[in-house]
TORPA-4810 file (N, C-alpha, C, O; in nm, 3 decimals):
<nodes>
NODE_1_2.676_4.938_0.479_2.748_4.942_0.354_2.647_4.966_0.241_2.549_4.892_0.231_X
NODE_2_2.668_5.066_0.156_2.578_5.092_0.045_2.578_4.976_-0.054_2.679_4.910_-0.075_X
NODE_3_2.463_4.955_-0.114_2.451_4.848_-0.213_2.472_4.904_-0.354_2.443_5.021_-0.380_X
NODE_4_2.521_4.822_-0.442_2.538_4.865_-0.582_2.438_4.794_-0.672_2.439_4.813_-0.794_X
NODE_5_2.350_4.711_-0.613_2.252_4.640_-0.695_2.120_4.715_-0.696_2.090_4.791_-0.604_X
NODE_6_2.042_4.692_-0.799_1.915_4.760_-0.811_1.802_4.670_-0.761_1.825_4.555_-0.725_X
NODE_7_1.684_4.723_-0.761_1.567_4.649_-0.718_1.500_4.576_-0.833_1.556_4.563_-0.942_X
NODE_8_1.382_4.528_-0.806_1.306_4.452_-0.904_1.164_4.501_-0.903_1.106_4.517_-0.796_X
NODE_9_1.104_4.527_-1.021_0.970_4.581_-1.035_0.886_4.489_-1.121_0.931_4.444_-1.227_X
NODE_10_0.762_4.459_-1.076_0.666_4.386_-1.158_0.529_4.451_-1.144_0.505_4.526_-1.050_X
NODE_11_0.441_4.422_-1.239_0.300_4.458_-1.223_0.228_4.331_-1.183_0.223_4.234_-1.259_X
NODE_12_0.170_4.332_-1.063_0.101_4.214_-1.012_-0.047_4.217_-1.052_-0.095_4.314_-1.110_X
NODE_13_-0.116_4.111_-1.020_-0.261_4.104_-1.045_-0.341_4.148_-0.923_-0.463_4.134_-0.922_X
NODE_14_-0.274_4.199_-0.819_-0.344_4.245_-0.700_-0.426_4.369_-0.734_-0.379_4.457_-0.806_X
NODE_15_-0.548_4.376_-0.682_-0.637_4.487_-0.712_-0.707_4.463_-0.845_-0.685_4.362_-0.912_X
NODE_16_-0.791_4.557_-0.883_-0.866_4.547_-1.008_-0.778_4.573_-1.129_-0.787_4.503_-1.230_X
NODE_17_-0.692_4.676_-1.120_-0.609_4.717_-1.233_-0.468_4.663_-1.226_-0.391_4.678_-1.322_X
NODE_18_-0.432_4.603_-1.117_-0.295_4.555_-1.101_-0.210_4.660_-1.031_-0.220_4.779_-1.061_X
NODE_19_-0.128_4.617_-0.940_-0.040_4.707_-0.866_0.103_4.691_-0.914_0.142_4.584_-0.961_X
NODE_20_0.180_4.798_-0.902_0.324_4.787_-0.925_0.387_4.746_-0.792_0.360_4.806_-0.689_X
NODE_21_0.470_4.643_-0.796_0.535_4.589_-0.677_0.686_4.606_-0.695_0.741_4.570_-0.800_X
NODE_22_0.753_4.660_-0.594_0.897_4.685_-0.601_0.965_4.624_-0.479_0.919_4.641_-0.366_X
NODE_23_1.076_4.553_-0.501_1.160_4.503_-0.393_1.302_4.551_-0.419_1.355_4.534_-0.529_X
NODE_24_1.363_4.612_-0.318_1.500_4.662_-0.330_1.583_4.621_-0.209_1.530_4.613_-0.098_X
NODE_25_1.712_4.595_-0.229_1.801_4.572_-0.115_1.816_4.701_-0.034_1.819_4.810_-0.090_X
NODE_26_1.824_4.687_0.098_1.844_4.802_0.186_1.992_4.819_0.216_2.063_4.720_0.234_X
NODE_27_2.041_4.942_0.221_2.183_4.965_0.253_2.224_4.909_0.389_2.340_4.871_0.408_X
NODE_28_2.130_4.903_0.485_2.161_4.853_0.619_2.135_4.704_0.632_2.149_4.648_0.741_X
NODE_29_2.100_4.638_0.524_2.073_4.495_0.525_1.926_4.464_0.507_1.840_4.545_0.542_X
NODE_30_1.898_4.348_0.453_1.760_4.308_0.429_1.704_4.370_0.303_1.778_4.422_0.219_X
NODE_31_1.573_4.364_0.291_1.503_4.411_0.172_1.388_4.503_0.211_1.342_4.501_0.325_X
NODE_32_1.344_4.583_0.116_1.227_4.668_0.135_1.129_4.642_0.022_1.168_4.633_-0.094_X
NODE_33_1.000_4.630_0.056_0.894_4.611_-0.043_0.801_4.731_-0.036_0.756_4.769_0.072_X
NODE_34_0.771_4.789_-0.151_0.673_4.896_-0.162_0.587_4.869_-0.284_0.630_4.800_-0.376_X
NODE_35_0.466_4.922_-0.285_0.378_4.898_-0.398_0.292_5.020_-0.426_0.264_5.101_-0.338_X
NODE_36_0.251_5.031_-0.554_0.164_5.141_-0.596_0.024_5.087_-0.615_0.003_4.991_-0.689_X
NODE_37_-0.072_5.149_-0.549_-0.212_5.106_-0.554_-0.275_5.151_-0.685_-0.307_5.269_-0.703_X
NODE_38_-0.291_5.057_-0.779_-0.346_5.088_-0.911_-0.494_5.118_-0.911_-0.545_5.168_-1.011_X
NODE_39_-0.566_5.089_-0.801_-0.709_5.115_-0.794_-0.741_5.255_-0.740_-0.853_5.303_-0.757_X
NODE_40_-0.645_5.319_-0.677_-0.664_5.453_-0.623_-0.631_5.555_-0.732_-0.522_5.549_-0.789_X
NODE_41_-0.723_5.648_-0.764_-0.696_5.745_-0.871_-0.569_5.829_-0.849_-0.509_5.876_-0.945_X
NODE_42_-0.529_5.847_-0.723_-0.407_5.924_-0.695_-0.281_5.840_-0.714_-0.171_5.894_-0.712_X
NODE_43_-0.294_5.708_-0.734_-0.183_5.615_-0.753_-0.074_5.630_-0.645_0.043_5.650_-0.678_X
NODE_44_-0.113_5.620_-0.517_-0.013_5.637_-0.410_0.078_5.516_-0.397_0.039_5.403_-0.429_X
NODE_45_0.200_5.541_-0.350_0.293_5.434_-0.315_0.272_5.402_-0.167_0.258_5.492_-0.085_X
NODE_46_0.270_5.273_-0.134_0.245_5.225_0.002_0.370_5.153_0.051_0.434_5.079_-0.024_X
NODE_47_0.405_5.175_0.177_0.523_5.110_0.234_0.633_5.211_0.253_0.608_5.331_0.247_X
NODE_48_0.751_5.167_0.276_0.802_5.031_0.255_0.779_4.940_0.376_0.765_4.985_0.490_X
NODE_49_0.775_4.812_0.347_0.775_4.707_0.448_0.911_4.639_0.441_0.956_4.600_0.334_X
NODE_50_0.975_4.624_0.556_1.110_4.569_0.561_1.106_4.422_0.600_1.025_4.381_0.684_X
NODE_51_1.194_4.343_0.540_1.204_4.201_0.573_1.344_4.152_0.537_1.419_4.219_0.467_X
NODE_52_1.377_4.034_0.587_1.509_3.977_0.561_1.614_4.043_0.649_1.585_4.136_0.724_X
NODE_53_1.737_3.994_0.637_1.846_4.051_0.715_1.978_4.022_0.644_1.984_3.940_0.552_X
NODE_54_2.081_4.088_0.688_2.213_4.065_0.630_2.230_4.139_0.499_2.138_4.202_0.448_X
NODE_55_2.350_4.129_0.445_2.382_4.195_0.320_2.314_4.123_0.203_2.335_4.003_0.183_X
NODE_56_2.234_4.195_0.128_2.165_4.140_0.012_2.235_4.190_-0.113_2.248_4.311_-0.133_X
NODE_57_2.280_4.098_-0.196_2.357_4.133_-0.316_2.273_4.138_-0.441_2.321_4.180_-0.546_X
NODE_58_2.149_4.097_-0.434_2.058_4.101_-0.547_1.929_4.031_-0.511_1.927_3.945_-0.423_X
NODE_59_1.821_4.067_-0.581_1.691_4.007_-0.552_1.609_3.996_-0.679_1.626_4.075_-0.772_X
NODE_60_1.521_3.898_-0.682_1.429_3.878_-0.793_1.289_3.862_-0.734_1.271_3.794_-0.633_X
NODE_61_1.191_3.923_-0.798_1.052_3.920_-0.751_0.964_3.859_-0.859_0.973_3.899_-0.975_X
NODE_62_0.880_3.763_-0.822_0.786_3.702_-0.915_0.651_3.688_-0.847_0.642_3.682_-0.725_X
NODE_63_0.546_3.682_-0.928_0.414_3.648_-0.876_0.381_3.510_-0.929_0.399_3.481_-1.047_X
NODE_64_0.333_3.425_-0.840_0.305_3.287_-0.878_0.167_3.246_-0.833_0.111_3.304_-0.740_X
NODE_65_0.112_3.147_-0.897_-0.015_3.089_-0.854_0.008_2.950_-0.796_-0.088_2.878_-0.768_X
NODE_66_0.133_2.912_-0.778_0.165_2.782_-0.722_0.127_2.780_-0.575_0.188_2.850_-0.494_X
NODE_67_0.028_2.701_-0.540_-0.014_2.688_-0.400_-0.112_2.793_-0.353_-0.197_2.763_-0.269_X
NODE_68_-0.104_2.914_-0.403_-0.196_3.020_-0.361_-0.200_3.128_-0.469_-0.095_3.171_-0.519_X
NODE_69_-0.319_3.171_-0.505_-0.334_3.272_-0.609_-0.280_3.406_-0.560_-0.313_3.450_-0.450_X
NODE_70_-0.197_3.468_-0.640_-0.147_3.601_-0.610_-0.028_3.607_-0.518_0.006_3.714_-0.467_X
NODE_71_0.038_3.496_-0.494_0.152_3.495_-0.402_0.271_3.566_-0.466_0.307_3.538_-0.580_X
NODE_72_0.332_3.659_-0.390_0.455_3.723_-0.433_0.571_3.648_-0.371_0.570_3.619_-0.252_X
NODE_73_0.671_3.616_-0.451_0.787_3.542_-0.403_0.914_3.619_-0.438_0.927_3.673_-0.548_X
NODE_74_1.007_3.624_-0.343_1.135_3.691_-0.361_1.246_3.590_-0.335_1.246_3.519_-0.234_X
NODE_75_1.340_3.584_-0.427_1.463_3.508_-0.406_1.575_3.612_-0.402_1.589_3.692_-0.494_X
NODE_76_1.654_3.608_-0.295_1.758_3.708_-0.277_1.891_3.641_-0.246_1.897_3.541_-0.174_X
NODE_77_1.998_3.696_-0.301_2.132_3.647_-0.268_2.178_3.717_-0.142_2.198_3.838_-0.140_X
NODE_78_2.194_3.640_-0.037_2.235_3.692_0.094_2.370_3.629_0.127_2.376_3.517_0.179_X
NODE_79_2.478_3.701_0.098_2.612_3.646_0.116_2.632_3.531_0.018_2.619_3.549_-0.103_X
NODE_80_2.663_3.412_0.070_2.683_3.293_-0.014_2.559_3.205_-0.021_2.566_3.091_-0.067_X
NODE_81_2.445_3.257_0.023_2.322_3.177_0.028_2.210_3.246_-0.049_2.217_3.366_-0.078_X
NODE_82_2.107_3.169_-0.080_1.985_3.224_-0.138_1.878_3.224_-0.031_1.854_3.122_0.035_X
NODE_83_1.813_3.337_-0.014_1.700_3.348_0.076_1.571_3.346_-0.004_1.566_3.397_-0.116_X
NODE_84_1.467_3.286_0.052_1.336_3.280_-0.014_1.232_3.337_0.079_1.223_3.299_0.196_X
NODE_85_1.152_3.431_0.027_1.047_3.495_0.104_0.920_3.495_0.020_0.927_3.503_-0.103_X
NODE_86_0.806_3.486_0.085_0.680_3.495_0.011_0.578_3.572_0.091_0.583_3.579_0.214_X
NODE_87_0.484_3.631_0.017_0.376_3.707_0.078_0.245_3.663_0.015_0.233_3.657_-0.107_X
NODE_88_0.149_3.634_0.097_0.015_3.598_0.051_-0.079_3.712_0.077_-0.065_3.783_0.177_X
NODE_89_-0.173_3.732_-0.012_-0.277_3.833_0.012_-0.410_3.768_0.028_-0.510_3.836_0.049_X
</nodes>
């Protein structure tokens, strides 16, 4: 089922110049994460990396220093529940 919600974009502190990090719901379920390498002069996009499952109705992406420096955290509405995912570098 196609999604009608959009993704979420932030500039993280990963790398020297900071990377653009994007998380979007996938039409087939779950989420996709891709990022732009701000340290590479060609500014390539890397990914996507897929995670989560089920119908995702919306997602929010934040970078936090709680517990680990540079942790990316995603909170996503999955049906009637909230899913929480994190990535450490």
